[in-house]
C-alpha positions in Angstrom: 127.4 106.5 110.4 125.2 104.0 112.3 121.6 103.5 111.4 120.5 105.0 114.7 122.5 108.2 114.0 121.2 108.6 110.4 119.2 111.9 110.4 117.0 110.6 107.6 116.6 107.0 108.9 113.4 105.3 110.1 113.9 106.8 113.6 113.0 110.2 112.3 110.5 109.2 109.6 106.8 109.2 110.0 105.4 107.8 112.3 108.4 107.3 114.6 107.9 110.6 116.3 104.1 110.4 116.6 103.1 111.7 120.1 100.7 109.0 121.4 100.4 110.6 124.8 99.2 113.8 123.2 96.6 111.8 121.2 95.3 110.2 124.4 95.1 113.6 126.1 93.0 114.8 123.1 90.6 112.0 123.7 91.7 109.4 121.1 91.5 105.8 122.2 93.0 102.8 120.5 90.9 100.1 118.8 91.6 96.7 120.3 93.2 94.1 118.1 90.5 91.8 116.7 92.6 89.8 114.3 95.8 88.0 115.2 98.1 86.7 112.4 100.3 83.8 113.7 103.4 83.0 111.7 103.4 79.4 112.7 106.0 78.5 110.0 108.6 80.9 108.6 109.6 79.0 105.5 107.8 78.2 102.2 107.8 75.4 99.8 107.6 77.8 96.8 110.0 80.5 95.6 107.6 83.1 94.2 109.7 85.9 92.8 107.4 88.7 94.0 107.1 87.5 97.6 107.4 90.4 100.1 108.6 87.9 102.8 111.6 86.5 101.0 112.4 88.6 98.0 112.1 92.2 99.2 113.8 94.6 101.7 113.5 92.7 105.0 115.4 89.5 105.1 114.7 88.9 108.8 113.0 85.5 108.0 116.5 84.0 107.7 117.0 84.4 111.5 113.5 83.2 112.5 112.9 79.7 113.9 111.3 77.5 111.2 108.3 76.7 113.3 106.6 78.5 116.2 107.3 76.4 119.3 104.7 75.1 121.6 106.2 77.3 124.3 105.6 80.4 122.2 102.1 79.2 121.3 101.2 78.9 125.0 102.2 82.5 125.5 100.3 83.6 122.4 97.1 81.8 123.6 97.3 83.5 127.0 98.0 86.9 125.5 95.1 86.7 123.0 92.7 85.7 125.8 94.1 88.4 128.0 93.5 91.1 125.3 90.0 89.9 124.5 88.9 89.9 128.1 90.5 93.2 129.0 88.7 94.8 126.0 85.5 92.9 126.4 85.8 91.3 122.9 83.2 88.5 122.4 85.0 87.3 119.3 88.5 87.4 117.7 90.0 85.9 114.5 93.2 84.0 114.3 94.9 83.6 110.9 97.4 80.8 110.6 100.1 82.2 108.2 103.6 81.8 107.1 105.7 81.3 105.0 103.5 78.3 104.2 101.5 77.4 107.4 100.8 73.9 106.4 104.5 73.1 106.7 104.0 73.2 110.4 102.1 69.9 110.2 98.7 68.7 111.3 99.6 68.0 114.9 101.2 71.4 115.4 98.2 73.2 113.9 95.9 71.1 116.1 97.9 72.1 119.2 97.8 75.8 118.2 94.0 75.8 117.8 93.2 73.7 120.9 95.6 75.8 123.0 94.1 79.1 121.9 90.5 78.0 122.3 91.3 76.6 125.7 92.7 79.9 126.9 89.8 81.8 125.4 87.3 79.6 127.2 83.6 79.6 126.6 83.2 83.4 126.8 85.4 84.3 123.8 84.6 82.9 120.3 87.8 82.3 118.3 87.4 82.0 114.5 90.3 80.3 112.7 91.5 80.8 109.2 94.4 79.5 107.2 96.0 81.2 104.2 97.9 78.7 102.1 99.4 78.2 98.6 97.2 75.1 98.4 99.9 72.6 97.5 99.7 70.6 100.8 95.9 70.5 100.9 95.5 66.8 101.2 92.8 64.7 103.0 94.5 64.8 106.4 94.7 68.6 106.5 91.1 69.0 105.1 89.7 66.5 107.7 91.5 68.4 110.4 90.2 71.8 109.2 86.7 70.3 109.0 87.0 69.0 112.6 88.4 72.3 113.9 86.2 74.5 111.8 89.1 76.3 110.1 88.3 78.3 106.9 90.8 78.2 104.1 91.9 80.7 101.5 94.2 79.9 98.6 96.6 81.9 96.5 96.0 81.5 92.7 97.1 84.1 90.1 94.9 82.9 87.2 95.3 80.2 84.5 98.5 78.1 84.2 100.5 80.7 82.3 99.5 83.6 84.6 100.1 81.6 87.8 103.4 80.0 86.8 104.9 83.3 85.8 105.7 84.0 89.4 104.5 81.1 91.7 107.2 78.5 91.1 109.2 75.9 92.9 112.8 76.6 93.8 113.8 74.7 90.6 111.9 77.1 88.4 109.0 74.8 87.6 105.5 76.1 87.9 103.2 75.2 90.8 99.9 75.5 89.0 99.2 71.8 88.6 99.9 71.1 92.3 97.7 74.0 93.4 94.9 72.7 91.1 95.0 69.4 92.9 94.7 71.1 96.3 91.9 73.3 95.2 89.9 70.4 93.7 90.1 68.6 97.0 89.1 71.8 98.9 86.1 72.4 96.6 84.9 68.8 96.8 81.4 68.8 98.3 82.7 67.3 101.6 84.9 70.3 102.2 83.6 73.2 100.1 82.1 74.8 103.2 85.7 75.5 104.4 86.5 77.5 101.3 86.6 81.2 102.0 88.1 82.5 98.7 91.1 83.1 96.5 93.9 85.7 96.6 95.3 86.8 93.3 98.3 89.1 92.8 97.9 91.3 89.7 100.4 91.1 86.9 99.7 93.6 84.1 100.9 91.1 81.5 98.0 88.8 82.3 94.7 89.4 80.5 92.4 90.6 83.3 89.1 89.0 82.2 90.9 85.7 81.4 92.5 85.8 84.9 89.1 86.5 86.5 87.4 83.7 84.5 90.1 81.2 85.5 89.5 82.0 89.2 85.7 81.7 88.7 86.0 78.1 87.7 86.3 77.2 91.4 83.2 79.2 92.3 85.0 81.0 95.1 82.9 82.9 97.7 85.3 85.8 97.3 88.3 87.0 95.3 90.9 89.4 96.6 92.9 91.0 93.8 96.1 92.3 95.3 98.3 95.1 94.0 101.9 94.0 94.0 103.8 95.5 97.0 106.0 98.4 96.2 106.7 102.0 97.3 108.2 105.2 96.1 111.7 103.9 96.5 111.0 100.5 95.0 108.0 100.9 92.7 105.9 97.9 91.6 106.2 96.7 88.0 104.7 99.1 85.5 104.2 101.8 88.0 106.4 104.9 87.5 106.2 107.1 90.6 104.5 110.4 89.8 103.4 109.2 86.3 99.7 110.0 85.7 99.3 106.8 83.8 96.9 104.3 85.4 97.8 100.8 84.3 96.5 99.0 87.4 93.2 100.9 87.4 92.8 100.1 83.7 93.4 96.4 84.4 91.0 96.3 87.4 88.3 98.3 85.5 88.2 95.6 82.8 87.3 93.1 85.5 84.9 95.5 87.3 82.9 96.0 84.1 82.8 92.3 83.4 81.8 91.5 87.0 79.4 94.4 87.5 77.5 94.0 84.2 77.1 90.3 84.5 73.4 89.1 84.8 74.4 87.3 88.0 77.5 88.2 90.1 79.1 84.9 90.7 81.4 86.0 93.5 82.4 88.9 95.8 85.4 90.9 94.7 86.7 92.4 97.9 88.3 95.6 96.6 85.1 96.6 94.6 82.9 95.7 97.6 84.9 97.8 99.9 84.8 100.8 97.6 81.0 100.3 97.4 80.8 100.4 101.2 82.9 103.5 101.4 81.0 105.4 98.7 77.7 105.0 100.7 79.3 106.1 103.9 80.0 102.8 105.6 83.3 101.9 107.2 85.9 99.7 105.4 86.8 96.3 106.6 90.1 96.2 104.6 93.4 98.0 105.1 93.7 98.6 101.3 91.2 101.5 101.2 89.3 103.7 103.7 90.2 105.2 107.0 89.0 102.5 109.5 91.4 101.6 112.3 93.7 98.7 111.5 93.2 96.2 114.3 95.6 93.5 113.3 98.6 92.2 115.3 101.2 89.7 113.9 103.2 87.3 116.0 106.4 85.9 114.4 107.6 82.4 114.9 110.0 83.5 117.7 107.1 85.2 119.6 107.9 88.8 118.5 104.9 91.1 118.2 104.9 92.9 114.9 102.8 95.0 112.6 101.3 93.7 109.4 103.9 91.7 107.5 103.5 93.5 104.1 105.6 96.3 105.7 108.6 94.1 105.2 108.6 95.2 101.6 109.5 98.8 102.6 112.8 98.4 104.6 114.5 96.0 107.0 112.7 96.1 110.3 109.7 98.1 109.1 107.2 95.7 110.6 109.1 95.2 113.9 108.4 96.3 117.4 110.4 95.8 120.7 107.6 93.6 122.1 107.4 89.9 122.7 104.5 87.7 123.8 106.5 86.3 126.7 106.7 89.6 128.5 104.4 92.1 126.8 100.6 92.4 126.4 98.9 93.2 123.1 97.4 96.3 124.9 100.9 97.7 125.2 101.4 97.3 121.4 98.4 99.5 120.8 100.3 102.5 122.3 103.3 102.2 120.0 103.5 105.1 117.5 103.7 102.8 114.5 100.6 101.0 115.5 98.7 104.1 116.7 99.4 105.7 113.3 97.3 103.0 111.6 94.3 103.9 113.8 94.0 107.7 113.7 92.3 108.0 110.3 92.8 111.2 108.3 95.4 112.5 110.8 97.9 109.9 109.4 97.4 111.1 105.8 99.9 113.2 103.9 98.8 116.8 103.2 98.1 115.9 99.6 95.7 113.2 100.6 94.0 115.3 103.2 93.1 117.8 100.5 91.8 115.2 98.1 88.0 114.8 97.6 88.4 111.0 97.7 90.3 110.8 101.0 87.5 109.1 102.9 87.2 106.4 100.3 90.8 106.0 99.3 92.2 106.5 102.7 95.6 107.1 101.2 95.7 103.6 99.9 97.5 100.7 101.4 99.8 102.0 104.1 102.7 99.8 102.9 102.6 101.5 99.4 103.1 105.0 100.9 106.7 104.5 102.0 109.5 106.9 100.8 112.9 107.2 102.5 113.1 110.5 104.3 109.4 111.0 104.9 108.5 107.4 105.9 104.8 106.6 105.4 103.6 110.3 105.3 103.0 110.1 101.5 100.2 109.2 99.1 100.2 105.7 97.8 102.6 105.0 95.0 99.4 103.8 93.3 97.7 107.2 93.8 96.7 107.8 90.1 95.4 104.2 89.8 93.3 104.5 93.0 91.8 107.8 91.9 90.8 106.5 88.5 89.4 103.2 89.9 87.3 104.9 92.6 86.1 107.6 90.3 85.1 105.1 87.7 83.1 102.9 90.1 81.4 106.0 91.6 80.4 107.2 88.2 79.0 103.8 87.1 77.1 103.3 90.3 75.8 106.8 90.5 74.5 106.6 86.9 72.7 103.4 87.7 71.1 104.8 90.8 70.0 107.9 89.0 68.4 105.7 86.4 66.6 103.7 89.0 65.1 106.7 90.8 64.3 108.7 87.8 60.5 109.3 87.8 58.7 107.7 84.9 57.2 110.1 82.4 
């Protein structure tokens, strides 16, 4: 039986059959893309064993050009400007991504930035950001980023033991020492203003507080602790689907207590900050929690318009669309069922999530982590017990402190 004829394949799973026309007739309108992730290089100089790009379900990277061509970049620049003007966006963000984006080389990165800014013109502000493993952060790249005002975030999983458990060279050797060199250059006073933060993937074997303290040594403006990508079919390490145990919440709560109780909070931890925002009724700015519309488009090295790349961990083709920057606008992508599904809030949640008292804060968790063959993404997160415990804990701690502050003196 072919994939297209499979009655339980992606073509029949949520959200493939979402009726976007009906949504429009009911008054729903899409949120324009405000963030564009450009896969300017499709390969990496590391071989991290947990990587969703290279080690999980979708192996499409093998057929991608190594580097986004200038021809494709020209189309990308025009399409971003077209989208921003059509939707009256005064500002957009472009993230240079990979693979490892620095493998594209300084000249190619300069061409990408200059071309996109030229297409945007003076009426659209374009903010650039690069997400890197830090190994190639030398003086030439840093001088370029300084000149072009490109902010930089770096992946670091903790101290040497924690980092090198997964983030290794192809020969099996750890990359920690090389990343340290890059981070020391980035955090030098001449370039520290470019530093936007650290991304750290959780491993339950690492001591949480030691991991946090290792990251704090670089005085990052922010830290993003990332749950390992997995789903109901391929659960992440230590997460047994349906088990009420909460190993990831327990790990994160140790860091939360250490961070929250400190006399001075030395950095922003994105997940905790987002939960704070949601608890007081503000919208989220992250796809990990909350119900805010996801307004991110990805362009692969060959020019294909895709959804967020973490979906590649679910199944082959999960992030794909039939669109290409050479012939299709970003506005047309907004009307695809799989992209509309990320923008319709509680209507995209599973019945179990819609009946949950934490639905507005949790938002069903990261969309990628909801996948189960047969039902697609119409499920709670595989991390559901962890998210419930973490959010409940933070709410209880903050509510208690607020109650203490407003309690009238006797």
